[in-house]
C-alpha positions in Angstrom: -2.3 -108.2 20.8 -3.1 -104.8 19.2 -7.3 -104.8 19.1 -7.3 -101.6 17.8 -5.4 -102.3 14.6 -6.8 -106.2 14.1 -10.3 -104.0 14.5 -9.0 -101.4 12.0 -8.3 -104.6 9.7 -12.0 -105.9 9.6 -13.5 -102.4 9.6 -14.7 -103.2 5.9 -16.3 -106.6 6.8 -18.3 -104.6 9.5 -19.4 -101.9 7.4 -21.1 -104.7 4.9 -22.2 -106.8 8.0 -24.1 -103.4 9.3 -25.1 -102.7 5.7 -26.8 -106.4 5.7 -29.0 -106.2 8.8 -30.0 -102.7 8.2 -31.8 -104.2 5.3 -33.6 -106.6 7.4 -34.6 -104.9 10.3 -37.1 -106.9 13.0 -38.9 -106.0 15.7 -39.3 -107.6 19.4 -38.6 -110.6 20.3 -38.6 -112.8 17.5 -35.8 -111.7 14.8 -35.7 -115.0 12.6 -33.5 -113.5 9.7 -31.4 -111.4 12.2 -30.7 -114.5 14.0 -29.5 -116.5 11.2 -27.5 -113.7 9.9 -25.3 -113.6 13.2 -25.3 -117.1 13.7 -23.7 -117.6 10.3 -21.1 -115.1 11.2 -20.1 -116.9 14.5 -20.6 -120.1 13.5 -16.7 -120.8 12.2 -15.1 -119.1 15.7 -14.9 -121.5 17.9 -17.7 -120.4 20.3 -20.3 -122.4 22.7 -23.1 -121.1 20.8 -26.8 -121.5 22.3 -30.5 -119.8 21.0 -33.2 -118.9 23.4 -36.3 -120.7 23.9 -38.4 -117.6 24.4 -36.9 -115.5 21.9 -34.4 -115.5 18.8 -31.6 -114.4 21.3 -27.8 -115.6 21.0 -25.3 -116.7 23.9 -22.0 -117.2 23.0 -19.3 -118.1 25.5 -15.6 -118.0 24.4 -13.5 -119.4 26.4 -10.2 -118.0 27.5 -6.7 -120.0 27.0 -5.3 -118.4 30.3 -8.0 -119.8 32.8 -7.1 -119.5 36.5 -8.2 -121.6 39.5 -11.2 -119.5 40.1 -13.3 -119.0 36.8 -13.9 -115.5 35.8 -16.3 -113.8 33.5 -17.1 -110.7 31.5 -20.2 -110.0 29.4 -20.5 -107.7 26.6 -24.2 -106.9 25.1 -25.2 -106.1 21.6 -29.4 -105.6 21.1 -30.5 -106.5 18.0 -34.1 -105.8 17.3 -35.8 -102.5 15.3 -38.6 -100.1 15.6 -41.6 -99.9 13.5 -40.5 -97.0 11.7 -40.7 -96.4 8.1 -37.2 -95.0 7.0 -36.5 -92.0 5.6 -33.1 -91.6 5.0 -32.7 -92.0 1.4 -29.5 -94.3 2.2 -28.9 -96.9 -0.5 -29.1 -99.9 1.6 -32.3 -98.3 3.4 -34.8 -101.1 4.9 -37.8 -101.2 3.0 -40.0 -103.5 5.1 -41.5 -100.9 7.3 -39.2 -101.5 10.3 -36.2 -99.4 10.7 -33.0 -99.8 12.6 -33.5 -96.1 13.9 -31.9 -96.4 16.9 -28.7 -98.0 15.7 -28.9 -101.7 17.0 -27.7 -102.7 13.9 -24.2 -101.1 14.7 -24.3 -102.8 18.3 -24.8 -106.4 16.7 -22.1 -105.7 14.2 -19.7 -104.5 16.9 -20.5 -107.8 19.1 -19.8 -109.6 16.0 -16.7 -107.8 15.5 -15.7 -108.7 19.3 -16.3 -112.3 18.8 -13.9 -112.1 15.9 -11.0 -110.2 17.2 -11.4 -112.1 20.7 -11.4 -115.5 18.9 -8.1 -114.5 17.3 -6.5 -114.0 20.4 -8.1 -116.7 22.9 -4.8 -118.1 24.6 -4.4 -114.5 25.9 -7.6 -113.9 27.3 -7.3 -114.9 31.0 -11.1 -116.5 31.6 -14.4 -116.6 29.6 -16.3 -114.0 27.8 -20.0 -114.2 27.3 -21.9 -112.3 24.2 -25.0 -111.6 24.7 -26.8 -110.9 21.2 -30.3 -109.2 22.7 -33.5 -109.2 21.0 -36.8 -107.1 22.5 -34.7 -103.9 23.8 -37.3 -101.6 22.4 -40.1 -102.1 25.0 -40.1 -106.1 25.0 -37.9 -106.6 28.0 -35.4 -108.9 26.1 -32.8 -108.6 28.7 -35.2 -110.0 31.3 -36.1 -112.9 29.2 -32.3 -113.6 29.0 -31.7 -113.5 32.4 -34.5 -115.5 32.9 -32.6 -118.1 30.7 -29.7 -118.1 32.3 -27.6 -115.5 30.5 -25.8 -114.4 33.7 -24.4 -118.0 34.4 -23.8 -119.4 31.0 -20.2 -119.7 31.1 -21.0 -122.0 33.9 -20.2 -119.4 36.8 -21.6 -116.0 37.3 -20.7 -113.3 35.4 -18.3 -111.2 37.2 -18.6 -107.8 35.1 -20.7 -106.6 32.8 -20.5 -103.7 29.8 -23.3 -102.6 27.2 -22.8 -99.5 24.6 -25.1 -97.4 22.8 -24.9 -95.0 19.9 -26.0 -92.0 19.1 -27.0 -90.3 15.5 -27.0 -86.8 17.4 -26.0 -84.8 20.7 -22.3 -86.8 20.8 -19.7 -85.9 18.1 -19.0 -89.0 16.1 -16.3 -91.5 17.9 -16.6 -89.5 21.1 -17.5 -91.9 24.4 -19.3 -91.0 27.4 -20.5 -92.1 30.4 -20.9 -91.3 34.2 -21.0 -93.1 37.6 -24.4 -93.9 39.0 -27.6 -93.3 37.3 -26.7 -93.1 33.4 -30.2 -93.7 32.0 -33.8 -93.2 33.5 -36.4 -95.8 34.7 -39.5 -96.0 32.4 -43.3 -96.5 33.2 -46.2 -97.0 30.4 -48.9 -95.1 30.6 -52.6 -96.0 29.0 -55.5 -93.8 29.9 -59.3 -94.3 28.3 -61.8 -91.7 29.1 -65.3 -93.1 29.2 -68.1 -90.4 28.9 -71.2 -90.1 26.8 -71.3 -89.5 23.0 -73.5 -86.8 21.6 -73.9 -84.4 18.5 -71.2 -81.7 18.1 -73.5 -78.9 18.0 -74.7 -79.6 21.7 -71.9 -80.7 23.8 -73.7 -79.7 26.6 -76.0 -82.5 26.0 -73.1 -85.3 26.0 -70.1 -86.1 28.5 -67.0 -85.3 25.9 -64.3 -87.5 26.6 -62.0 -85.9 24.1 -62.0 -82.5 26.0 -61.5 -84.6 29.2 -58.4 -86.3 27.5 -56.9 -83.0 26.2 -57.1 -81.5 29.9 -55.4 -84.4 31.6 -52.5 -84.1 29.4 -52.3 -80.9 30.1 -52.7 -81.4 33.9 -50.1 -84.1 33.8 -47.2 -81.7 32.5 -48.3 -79.1 35.2 -48.4 -81.8 38.0 -44.5 -82.8 37.2 -43.5 -79.2 37.6 -45.5 -78.7 40.6 -44.9 -82.2 42.2 -41.1 -83.2 41.8 -37.6 -81.3 42.2 -36.1 -80.1 39.4 -33.0 -81.9 40.1 -34.7 -85.3 40.5 -36.4 -85.1 37.3 -39.7 -87.0 35.9 -40.6 -86.6 31.9 -44.0 -87.6 31.0 -44.5 -87.4 27.1 -47.8 -88.5 25.4 -46.8 -90.3 22.2 -50.3 -91.5 21.2 -54.4 -89.9 21.5 -57.4 -91.3 19.7 -60.9 -90.7 19.9 -63.9 -89.8 17.3 -64.7 -90.8 14.1 -66.1 -87.6 12.7 -65.8 -83.6 13.5 -69.3 -83.6 14.4 -69.8 -86.7 16.4 -68.7 -86.6 20.2 -67.6 -89.7 20.9 -68.2 -92.0 24.1 -64.4 -92.8 24.6 -61.0 -91.5 24.3 -57.7 -92.8 24.8 -54.2 -91.4 25.3 -50.5 -93.7 25.7 -47.4 -91.9 27.1 -44.4 -92.5 28.3 -42.8 -91.9 32.1 -39.3 -91.5 33.0 -37.7 -90.9 36.4 -34.2 -91.5 38.0 -34.5 -91.9 41.5 -36.2 -94.6 43.5 -37.5 -92.0 46.1 -39.9 -90.5 43.1 -41.6 -93.8 42.3 -44.6 -94.0 45.0 -44.7 -90.1 44.7 -45.0 -90.5 40.5 -47.8 -93.4 41.1 -49.9 -91.3 43.4 -49.7 -88.3 41.7 -50.3 -89.7 38.3 -53.7 -91.7 39.4 -54.5 -88.5 41.7 -54.1 -85.8 38.5 -56.3 -88.1 36.3 -59.1 -89.3 38.5 -59.6 -85.3 39.7 -59.8 -84.5 36.3 -62.3 -87.3 35.3 -64.3 -86.1 38.4 -64.3 -82.3 37.5 -65.7 -83.4 34.2 -68.2 -86.1 35.0 -66.8 -88.9 33.1 -64.9 -92.4 34.2 -61.2 -93.3 33.9 -59.4 -96.3 33.2 -55.5 -96.1 34.1 -53.2 -98.4 33.5 -49.9 -97.6 34.9 -46.8 -100.2 34.9 -43.2 -99.9 35.4 -40.9 -100.9 32.1 -37.2 -101.0 33.0 -35.6 -99.8 36.1 -33.0 -96.9 36.2 -29.5 -97.9 34.7 -27.3 -97.3 37.4 -23.4 -97.8 36.7 -21.0 -98.6 38.9 -18.3 -96.4 39.9 -15.6 -98.5 39.8 -16.6 -100.1 36.1 -17.1 -96.8 34.7 -13.6 -95.6 35.5 -12.4 -98.7 34.2 -13.8 -98.4 31.2 -12.8 -94.7 30.7 -9.1 -95.9 31.4 -9.7 -98.5 28.8 -11.0 -96.0 26.0 -8.3 -93.4 26.7 -5.3 -95.8 26.9 -6.8 -97.7 23.5 -7.8 -94.6 21.4 -6.5 -91.6 23.1 -7.2 -89.4 26.3 -9.6 -87.0 24.0 -11.9 -89.8 22.9 -13.7 -90.4 26.1 -15.2 -87.3 28.4 -18.0 -87.8 31.3 -21.3 -87.2 31.1 -22.3 -84.5 33.3 -25.9 -85.4 33.8 -28.0 -88.6 33.0 -30.1 -89.0 29.6 -33.6 -89.6 29.9 -33.6 -92.5 27.6 -34.2 -96.1 29.2 -32.7 -99.5 28.7 -33.2 -103.3 29.9 -29.5 -103.5 30.2 -30.5 -101.8 33.5 -31.6 -105.3 34.7 -28.1 -106.8 33.7 -26.1 -104.0 35.9 -28.5 -104.3 38.9 -27.2 -108.0 39.0 -23.8 -107.8 38.5 -21.3 -105.0 38.6 -21.0 -103.1 35.1 -21.3 -99.8 33.2 -23.6 -98.6 30.2 -21.7 -96.2 27.7 -22.4 -93.6 25.2 -21.3 -93.7 21.6 -21.5 -90.4 19.0 -22.2 -91.8 15.8 -23.6 -88.7 14.0 -22.7 -88.5 10.4 -19.4 -86.4 9.8 -21.5 -84.3 7.5 -23.9 -83.3 10.3 -24.0 -81.3 13.3 -24.8 -83.2 16.3 -26.8 -80.5 17.6 -29.5 -80.5 14.8 -29.1 -84.0 13.3 -32.0 -85.9 13.4 -32.1 -88.2 16.6 -32.5 -91.7 17.7 -35.7 -93.1 16.9 -36.2 -90.8 14.1 -36.9 -91.9 10.1 -34.1 -89.8 9.2 -31.8 -91.2 11.9 -28.3 -92.0 10.3 -25.2 -93.5 11.9 -21.6 -93.0 11.0 -20.0 -96.8 10.2 -16.6 -95.3 10.9 -17.4 -96.1 14.9 -17.7 -99.6 14.3 -13.9 -100.9 14.6 -13.3 -99.0 17.6 -16.5 -99.7 19.3 -15.4 -103.5 18.5 -12.2 -102.4 19.8 -13.3 -101.3 22.9 -15.5 -104.0 23.6 -12.8 -106.5 23.2 -10.6 -104.2 25.3 -13.1 -104.2 28.0 -13.4 -107.7 28.1 -9.9 -108.8 28.2 -8.6 -105.9 30.5 -11.2 -106.9 32.8 -10.5 -110.3 33.1 -6.9 -109.5 33.4 -7.6 -107.4 36.4 -9.7 -110.2 38.1 -6.6 -112.3 37.5 -4.2 -110.0 39.3 -6.5 -109.6 41.9 -7.0 -113.2 42.7 -3.1 -113.7 42.5 -2.6 -111.4 45.3 -5.3 -112.7 47.3 
């Protein structure tokens, strides 16, 4: 089979599907229109299709025609959800419903549909089973965790042997360039919500009140200093406050103020230290201003840790399929987070980055993922599908060869 040639033949179809998905973005675990669109693409391909009960996920199982005595399975993931962002790209197929595929998940979903088409055409040459994981709720809803609970890792009737995920980037990486690294690839994430309870009053007499806004501002500054004075710069922690609220008018000191932050870390060694430092810092500032503080600090996704063997395998697949220059090792982890981390914590696997910066933009200055102006080069779709398909077929072949020599 020539997967790259076959993928090139369906490139136009993939571009059209991506445009369709881009116009109907949905948020969270409930993606009915997206699910319906994807199911329509898959139903004629001879897959075993199942939908989730707690979420609008789709699981497709493709049975290869060269099964050995010991069943082998590879999982390929594509996430489907969008973000609560008003699109400002100016594209003629831009979303208008208040949500946006600002993180490129419409490309991921489309590439996985492409994988289904490519592999279905060559199922007689495939040495095992391929599980296609169409996942809602990656953007903070732990859709991967839900799908694991519902049995995605055993969807073929036996445990997955290896799993691969991919993510496009609208900046940083040139279009068509694949990157990955062994070990930590993406950070773990935590959610921090803080409410300061003070005592309201008149803005002309702040000494008669207990100002929660000033306290919250000091907490935000103190958290940044805490990071640099607590954690090794070679084992970084990142805290970003993305939301702050409080008050109703400029001359009124409110009773409460609140803020929310995302917190990222890479090593398990930082976990306990991070929790202790966050609580100590926030409570210390609150005490110094004579107010109370309510803290909700919770883990979200674990660190995405790639298996070295699977990264090396993936790099070889990309180089052989597309050319030596199309893969390069990532020198350091990325501080984004992913619930695919849960999949490759349970089975061996790797997460791979793919540059999709439009060719008329500079990757260094192009709007980044999650921006309302983020745009992605659809030219990468065929190669993404071909790489995904080759990861599945070649990994199954290696597993079969290993079994034959044992």
